[in-house]
N, C-alpha and C positions, 0 to 999 in steps of 0.2 A: 503494499499499500504506499510505503514511503519512497519506493523506486530506488532503494539502496542497491549498490553493487554488491557482488558476492564478498568481496574482501571487507566491505564496511559491515556487512552482516556478520561476518566471521570475527571482527574485532569486537563488535557489540556483544555477541554471544560469548565469547571468551570471557569478557569482563563479567557478564551476569553469571557464568558458571563459577568464576572465582569468588564472587560475593556469596553465593550459594553455598559453596564448599567451606567457606569461613563460618557461616551461620550455622551449618550442619556440625562443624568440629565443636562449636559452642553449645550445642543442643537446643538451638533456637527453632529449628525447623526440620522436618523430615521430607519436605518436599524437594524432588530432584527430577525435573522434566528431561534431563540429558542422557538418561540411560540408553534410549533408542535414538537419539538425535545425532546425525552425522555431520560433523564439521566439514565445510567446503572452503577452499582456498585456491584462488587462481594466480599463478604465477605470472608475473609480467615483467617486462624490461622497460626501465625508466627512459625516457627521452633525455637527451643531453644536447648541449651546444657545443660546436667545435669553434676553434680560435677565430675563423673567419666570421662566424655568426656573432660571437661576442663583440667582434670589431664592428660589425654592422649595428648592433644595439648601442654600442659607445658612440658611434657617429650620430645615431638618432638622438642620444642624450645630449650630446655637444650642440647639436642644432637647436636644442631648446624650442621645438614647434609643438611639443605635447602640452595638453592641459596640465595644471599644477599637480593633481592627484596622480597623473599618469608619470609625470616627471619624477615625482618623489618615489614611487613604487619601483621605477626603472633604476633610480639611483640605489635604491636597497638592493635590488636584484643584481645588479652589476658588481656591487661589493661582495655579495655572496660568490659570485663567479670567480672574483679575484682572491678570495680567502678561504673558500671551501667551508663557511660557516653553515650550520643548520638554522631553521627559523628560531629554535629556542635560543641558540647562542647569539643569534643577531639581536633578539629582543633583550637579552640579558647583558650584552657586551657593555662594559663601563670603560671610561677613559683611563681609569687606573690600571686596567689590564693591558694597556698599550705602552710599551717600554721603548725608550729611545737608546739604542745600543750604537754610540758613536756615529750618530746621523742616520741609522737604519731603524725604522720603527717595526716593532714586532708585537704581535698579539701572543699573549701567554695566559692561558686559563684552562679551567676544567670544563669539558663538555657537560651541558645541562642534562642530557639524556643518560649518560654512562658514567659520568664523574671522571673520565680519563683526561689527562692533561694532554694539551696540544699546543704547538708553537707554530706560527706562520708569519713570515715577514710580509710587510705591506709594500706592494709594488707601487709605482708612481701613480697609476690610475686609481688604485684604492685609496692612497693617501690624499688625492685631490677631492674625495667625496666626503672627508670628515675634517673636523677642526682640531688640528694636532696642537693648538695652543692651549687646549683645556687638559687638565689632569685628573679630573673626576667628573662623575655624573654619567649618565646614559648617553651612549654615543648617537643612538638613533631614538629620540624621544617623539618622533612624528610617525610612528608606525601604525598602521590600521590593523585589523584582525587578519590572520593568516588566510582565512576564507576570502575576505575582501581583497587582500593583496594578490592572490592568485587569480581572481577574476579581473582585476585591473591589468594583471600582467598580461593575460590573454588578449585583452584589448590592445595593449601596446604591441604585441607580436603581430597582430593584424595590420599594423602599420609598416611591416617588413615583408621580405619575400620568403621569411623562414616558415616552413609549413609543418610546424610540429606543436604538439599539446605541451606547453612548458609550464611547470609550477616552480615555486621558490626551491623546493628540494632538488629540482633538476639543476639548479644553479650549483649546488654542491657537487653533483655528479659531473657537471661540466667542469669545474675546477680540476677534479681528479683526472678526467680524461686528457684535458689540455696539458696539465702538468706532466703526465706520463708521455704524452706524445711529443713534448718538448725535451724529453730525455732525462727528466728528473727521476731518480731511482725510486723504485716501488716503496722501499721501506721508509724513504723520506716522505713520500706522499702520505703514507699511512700515519706517520708521526704528526704531520701537518693537520691532518683530518681528524686525528684522535679516534681512530677506529678501535672498537672494543674487543677485538679477537683475542682471546687468551693466549693462543700460540704465538702471538706477534710480540708479547711482552718482553721477552729477552731481546728481541731485535730493536725494539724501540729504545731500549736503555743504551743501545750501542750508537744511536744517532744523536750527535751533539747538536745543540741549538745553533751553534755558529755555523755548522755544516748546512743546516737548513737554510739559513740566511743565505749562504753563498749559492745554494742550489736554486733558490728562488730567483736569482739574477737571470736564470735561464729564460724566465718570462720575458726579460728584457732584451737579451742578446742571442738567445737561442742556439747557444753553442752546445756541443756534446763533448764529453771527456774521452780518454784514451780507450775506453771499452769498445768504441766503434770498430777498432782495428780487427777484433774477434770475428766481425761479420764480413769483412772485406777480403778479396782475393789478394794474392801476392802481386799480381799484375796491376791491380788498382792501386795498391799502396805504393809500388814502385813509381806509378805515373804520378801520384800524389807528391812523393818525394821530389820528383823532377819539377814539378810546378812550384812548390815551396822554395826550392833551390833558386828558381828563376825570379821568384818574388823577392826573395832576400837580396839577390844581386842587384835587381833594379832598384830596390829601396836604398841599399848602400850607395849606389852610384848616383842616385837622386839627392843624396845628402839628408835623407829622412831617417828619424829614429823611430822605433817601434811605437812609442807613444804618440808620434805624428800621425801614423797611420791608424792607430786605434781611435784617436780622437775624430778623424775624418770619417770613419765608417760607423762610429757610435758603440764601441765595445770597450771593455776594460783593457788597460795596457797588459796586465797579467794574462788574460786570455788570449791577446794577440801574440804575445811572447810564446806561450804554449802552442799555438797554432804553428808558429814557425819552426818549433821543435818537434811538431808531429804528435803533440799530446792532446790537442783539442781540435775537433772537426768544425769547420765553418760551413754554413749553408751556402748554396749557389749564389744567393743575392749578394752576400758579403764578398764572396770570391770574385764575382763580376766587378764589384765596386773596387776592390783592391787592384784588379787587373787594369781597370780604366785609370785609376790614379797613377799607377807605376808604368803604364804603357806596355803591359805584358799582352801578347796577342791571344785574343780569346780562343782561337783554333787550338792553342796549346792545351786547353782545359778539356776538350772533347776527344 
């Protein structure tokens, strides 16, 4: 009669059964209608956004063409996409839980749902959406209800070419997917998202917060560390070495330091140095940019 989905009915019935079991254990009732009741649950895969789709929403937000309520809900949703927060953590987030580590802002708190601690660094886009001059008080004091936020979010999505049913929780999944696609190790993503799997406890303890901060830089520069070598053929690695050698030679003859090139293409000096050593892999866009700056013939790349 209420047109509830199978999973909504499952959740409601599970709660009612728990209350009845508690009442029966205290001798308050003998009523138990669940003896012949079969619980049904439908497994589903949650939608998520990819990096290009998040960029599309970011452009929509920057254009400020939406109504005030839609602009607000998009701001909240993008923050979730950039941090992996759940709705409960978004509601509870306080400025006192955002730390400034030598200019890098980090959220460090316990998840509302599981009480597991998580740490995530705020990338530039996330920092732009909050007031980092504050040191206490709710970060988002203008939130509507989760139900209303999801409805507004669907209305926002209709203003784009994205053909997906997106909820706020999808933003959390989007963060995880994008982070993994950018080469951030799985154990780091799990630590940042505060997953509550018992078997991951030992692994979490090995991941230092400073490592998480450095790994989050991959949202910005998209580099991958030396593990990429395990997946490439010897022929490809040799070709890569030839290209790096040519890049280094052209850089030196041009009188440019590593930091000069790093600044020109927008990566850290350390990452660029590691690229020249073959310990970090740059994407094609960065490689093309470097080749154009140094006059390396692009045909040498292919």
